C-alpha positions as CSV (number, residue, x, y, z in Angstrom):
1,M,104.4,79.1,108.7
2,K,106.9,76.4,109.9
3,L,105.8,73.4,111.7
4,S,107.0,74.2,115.0
5,E,104.8,77.3,114.9
6,I,101.6,75.1,114.4
7,K,102.6,72.7,117.1
8,K,102.5,75.9,119.2
9,E,99.3,77.4,118.2
10,L,97.8,73.8,118.3
11,S,98.6,73.6,121.9
12,T,96.7,76.9,122.7
13,L,93.4,76.1,120.9
14,E,90.2,74.3,121.5
15,N,89.4,73.6,117.9
16,V,91.4,73.4,114.7
17,V,89.6,75.9,112.2
18,F,90.9,76.8,108.5
19,V,89.6,79.7,106.7
20,L,90.3,79.9,102.7
21,P,91.7,83.2,101.2
22,N,88.0,84.4,99.9
23,G,87.0,84.1,103.9
24,T,85.2,80.5,103.4
25,Y,85.7,78.6,106.2
26,V,87.0,74.7,105.6
27,P,84.1,72.7,106.8
28,E,84.1,71.9,110.5
29,H,84.0,67.9,109.4
30,F,87.4,68.2,107.4
31,H,89.9,65.2,107.8
32,V,93.7,65.9,107.7
33,T,94.3,63.0,105.1
34,E,98.1,63.5,104.8
35,V,101.1,64.7,106.4
36,G,103.9,64.2,104.2
37,L,107.2,65.8,103.4
38,I,107.4,66.9,99.8
39,T,110.9,67.7,98.3
40,K,111.3,69.5,94.7
41,N,114.3,69.5,93.0
42,F,114.5,71.6,90.1
43,I,116.4,74.0,87.9
44,D,115.1,77.9,87.4
45,C,115.1,79.7,84.0
46,G,118.8,80.8,84.9
47,G,120.2,77.6,84.9
48,K,120.6,77.4,88.7
49,V,119.5,74.0,90.6
50,R,117.4,74.7,93.5
51,K,115.8,72.0,96.3
52,E,112.8,73.1,98.2
53,T,111.2,70.8,100.8
54,V,108.1,71.8,102.7
55,V,105.7,69.8,105.2
56,N,102.6,69.0,103.2
57,F,99.2,68.8,105.0
58,Q,96.4,67.7,103.1
59,L,92.9,68.5,104.1
60,W,89.6,66.6,102.9
61,D,86.2,67.2,103.3
62,A,84.1,64.1,103.8
63,N,80.6,63.3,104.2
64,D,81.0,62.1,107.8
65,F,79.5,65.4,108.9
66,E,80.0,64.4,112.9
67,H,83.7,64.1,112.5
68,R,85.8,67.1,114.5
69,L,89.8,66.8,114.3
70,K,90.8,68.2,117.8
71,P,94.2,70.0,118.0
72,K,95.5,66.9,120.2
73,K,94.8,64.5,117.5
74,L,96.4,66.6,114.7
75,L,99.6,67.2,117.0
76,D,99.6,63.0,117.0
77,I,99.4,63.0,113.7
78,I,102.4,65.7,113.4
79,A,104.6,63.4,116.0
80,L,104.2,60.2,114.4
81,S,105.0,61.8,111.0
82,E,108.0,63.6,112.5
83,K,109.4,60.0,113.8
84,V,108.3,57.8,110.9
85,L,109.4,60.3,108.1
86,G,112.2,62.1,109.5
87,I,110.4,65.6,109.2
88,E,112.2,68.4,110.4
89,D,111.0,72.3,110.9
90,Y,110.0,73.0,107.5
91,E,107.6,75.4,106.0
92,I,104.0,74.2,106.0
93,E,102.1,73.8,102.6
94,V,98.4,72.7,102.4
95,E,96.4,71.1,99.8
96,Y,92.6,71.6,99.4
97,Q,90.2,70.3,97.1
98,A,88.5,73.2,95.4
99,E,87.8,73.4,91.4
100,T,91.1,71.4,91.4
101,I,93.9,70.7,94.3
102,G,94.8,74.1,95.7
103,K,98.1,74.6,97.4
104,Y,98.2,77.1,100.0
105,D,100.6,78.6,102.5
106,L,99.8,78.6,106.0
107,G,99.1,81.4,108.6
108,F,97.3,82.2,111.6
109,N,95.3,85.1,112.7
110,G,95.4,84.6,116.6
111,K,92.2,82.4,116.4
112,V,92.0,80.5,113.3
113,F,94.7,78.9,110.6
114,T,94.6,80.9,107.4
115,L,95.0,79.3,103.8
116,L,97.1,82.0,102.1
117,N,97.4,82.0,98.1
118,K,100.5,81.2,96.7
119,Q,102.3,83.1,94.1
120,T,104.8,81.9,91.2
121,A,107.6,84.1,90.7
122,C,110.9,84.0,88.4
123,L,113.8,83.0,90.8
124,A,116.5,84.3,88.2
125,Q,115.2,87.7,87.4
126,D,118.8,88.9,86.6
127,Q,119.2,86.1,84.3
128,C,115.5,86.5,82.3
129,G,116.0,90.3,81.3
130,I,113.0,91.4,83.4
131,P,113.3,94.6,84.0
132,V,113.7,96.1,87.7
133,E,110.5,98.0,88.8
134,K,111.4,101.6,89.0
135,Q,110.8,103.3,92.3
136,K,107.8,105.6,91.8
137,V,108.3,109.1,93.1
138,K,105.9,112.1,93.8
139,L,107.3,115.0,92.4
140,S,105.4,116.9,95.4
141,E,107.3,114.5,98.0
142,I,111.0,115.6,96.3
143,S,112.5,118.3,99.1
144,S,113.8,121.7,97.3
145,Q,117.6,121.9,97.2
146,T,119.2,125.0,98.3
147,N,121.1,125.1,94.9
148,S,118.0,124.4,92.9
149,C,116.1,127.2,90.6
150,T,112.6,127.8,91.8
151,P,110.2,130.4,90.2
152,G,111.1,134.1,91.0
153,G,114.5,132.7,92.5
154,G,116.4,134.4,89.9
155,C,119.0,131.7,88.7
156,C,117.7,131.4,85.2
């Protein structure tokens, strides 16, 4: 989800709710402790230089059980970060504390924001010798061709 998308959704909501990939809700008294811009410069395993930039939201579960972050307040935090940090319309990455700091992609299911598991991947598969996955085809789905042999067809 891009920054423009969360801003659009926040403008229609009464409450800000996040749900983890396992269906557990982030406690409603969470804080957004950071909105930042993260740029990662790196070289992939094929030697190609890459650069990725994301907007980072850090969620924190505090012991102030009466705290509730409203959509307007989060929109204000986003606006300030855009102004001060020069944040543009990048994809959002969310950090949330579990056993360690988890990093998630962000989605929206029409009612609540969903934290989506991130996955690693080889960015240079053609350079690493990773075999291309073969397409699996069921023999029963292959159409018979007019010039093929069939049982009792007399071609053999």
